[in-house]
N, C-alpha and C positions, 0 to 999 in steps of 0.2 A: 488331649487334640482340641480336640472341642473345645475347652477354657479358652483357648490359645483365640482359635478361628469368630469364639464370641466375642473377646477383648478387643480384636479390630477390627470384628463391626461396630462393636461401641465407640472406636475411638473415630472411625468414619463415618456416623453420624452426630460425631457430639463435632467435628470438623465441617461439615455440611451444616450445620446449625447456626456455624458462629457464619457463614457468607455471609453476606449483602443477600437477598430474592432477586433472582434474576439476571443476577451476572449472571455467564457461562466460562468457560474457560477457550480460550481464545486457538486455534488448529490453525497451526501456521503452515502457509501455500509455498510452493517454488513456483519461479515466476513460467517455466513451461506450461505449468502447470495453469495459468492466467485462456478463457474464453470471454469474445465479447457479448457486451453485456451482462457480465455479472457484475458479482456486487459483495463487500461483507469481507474485503481480503487482506491476511494480516502477512507481512514474510518477515524475515529480515534479508536488510539489499546494500550493494557498495555503492556508493555516489562515483563517476564515471567522472563525466562532465561535466555545468549545468552553463548554460545558455541563456542569459536576459533574454526577452523577447520584448516586454511591452515595462517602460517603466515613467508612470504618468507624472511629474514632477505634481504642482500647483494642478488641485483641480477647478474647474469652473466656481464649484457652489462647495457653500462651506460644511456642510453636512455630510459630502460626500468627501469619501477618502483616498488617498493619494493607492490607485494598483501597480504592483507586479506583479508578471507574471516572468520566469524562466521553466524553462523546458529542458528537464533532468536524463541524463543516459542516468540508469544505474539499474544493475543486476544482481545475479547470487549460481552457483556452479553450474544452473542446468539451460541459463540466456541470460537474455539483458527488454529492454524495456524504458519509453521517451514515458518519464513520469512531469508530469505539468505542477509545476509548487507556487503558490497565490498566495502574494502579498508578505505574513510574516512565516513563512514556511519557508519563502526562500535564503532565507537567514540562515536554516536546518541544510540548506542540500548544498555541502559543497563538496568538494570532487575532493575523493580520500577518503571519508568517512563513513561510519556503518550507520547504518537508522534503521530502528522498528517504526513501521510500517501499519499500523491499527483500520479498519474499518473503510479500505482503499476501492473503490468500485472502475473498472473499466469505462471511461469515455469515448467513441468512435471521430476519426477525424478526419478528414478527408479519403476514408473509405482502413480506417487502421488505426490500430487500438493506440487507446494512452491509459498512463495509470491516472490516477487520480482522488484524492482525501478533501474533500468539502467538509460542513463543520461537524457533520456527526465523530469523520474521523479523528487518527491524533497522529504526529510523526514524535518520535521518540530519537536521540542522538543516544546512541551506546558503544559499549567497550569495538573495538575492530576486531570483528569476525576472520575467523580463518581462511576461510576458502578464497577460492579463484576463481572471479570471476570468466565464466565463459562468454565471448565478447560478440566471436564468430553464430549468436542462435537469437535477433535483435528480433522480437515480435511486432514491433512499431513498423517495422516493412514488411513486415506480408498485409498485400489488402484484402480489404473484405467486400463482398458487394452480396447486399440482399433481396432476394430472389424470392420472390410469391411460385408460392406452391398453388396449385388449382386439383385442388379433389374433387374425381368422378363419380 
């Protein structure tokens, strides 16, 4: 019995040595777990709808590329939140697709939460998820207010 334990431990250490240093397994969170001012979220969500907010055609300067911004309502079985898609992210966020969002952060816009992915994050289209989106719990409709606490 002890040899089996040693084998498992030996195999596990061999697998760890093949892994790239500095990488850690992603911890998937649910939409209802998101809080203001947090970052580094990885989640699997369905895109419910996408609305184009800004689409600049030709830019004034040659070195500035055109910018597109779309607000997408995304969600999982615990709730929904607005996601701000920028430029090439807009093409991935089509209604009824399931995506994995990696290294996302919460931005505050007019007192409400928005999920966003910057240059350090990634969006991947994946196979359709089997969950049903809970559309009556939209975290972006909750308004937050910054309160200063004076300690005595």
